[in-house]
N, C-alpha and C positions, 0 to 999 in steps of 0.2 A: 860087405866094405868096412876097413876101418877108416880112424885120422889119417890126413892129406892133407897139404898145403906147397903151394908156392912160393917165392921168394917175390917180393913188390921190387920192379925194374926201377925204379929212383931211390928210394933209402938202402933197397937188400934183408931187410928180413921179414918174416910171413905174412901170409893175410896171416889172423889170429882164428882161429876155434873160440865161437860165444861159447863153450860149457871152461875155457882158458885164459879171459877176459879178468881184469879186473880195471877199477876205478886210474890209472895210470893209463893204461896200453888200450882201453875198449875202441877208441876209435882205429885201431889197428885188425878192426871187425868190420870195419867197415870201405869198402872194394868197388875200385872199377874193371873191366877186363875189357879185353882186345881181341878180339877172336880173326882169326884171317881167311876172309871172306867177305871180314867188313862189319860183323856184328858187334855192339858195346852193349852191356848188363854192368849195371850197379842195381848194392844193396847191400846186406850184412852177407857174409860166406859163413857158413853153416860147416865148416868142417870137415863134411863129406866129398866135397866138391861138384856144390852146388851154389849155388849167387840169387838168392829168389826160387824162380821158377826153372830158373835154366842151368842145366846139370852142363859142366863144361870137366867135366871128369876126364875125357880122351881127348878132348882139345887142343892142346898142345899153348894156353890164352898165355897173354900179353899181362900178367895183373901188377895193380894198380892198391894202394891202400888210395881210399878221398882221396884225400889231405896230399898227399904224394900226387896222386894225378896232379891233382888244382895246382902245386907249386909247380912241376913238369911239366906246365900250360897245355894243362887239360885234352894232352897227343889224342889223337883219331886215328892215329893208319896204324893199323895191327906193325908194326916189325920182325920179331922177333919174339919163342915162345917166352914163356917165364922158366928162373933152374927150381927142379923142385923142390923147397926143404927139410932141409934133412930132421928137422926136430916136428916135422907133421903140422905145424901150430897149434899143439899142442906139450908135446911132451917135451921140456924147457925150465930153465930153474927161474924161481924168482927173483925180479930184477934183471934174466936176457933182453925182455925187448921192452924197457922201460923209458921209452922216449916222448920226448915233448913234443905233442902233434906242432909239425911243418906249419901250418899256418893262423891258427890263435895261439899258437905256445904257450895252450896248456898240457897241463898233465891229469 
């Protein structure tokens, strides 16, 4: 299975693979995932459907970057799964996901 990803429910940008991040967008690899059924997992997204030891590949996850999740009020109730990312969290042009981290404002 190759790279794939989902878009953050708050900012709309993808969870980024650790192989695609740089110092500006590295915060987009730290994620929070809500799953139908009530479980929540947090950690680094590996780009292949796993957050830490949790395989979320086939679970219709509701995904947030950790900073976006905090900004959104730390939701814990699953509502609806996130959209799949067209760039798969890996195949994008430099600068496409160069956003300030919404909590600290740093890049």
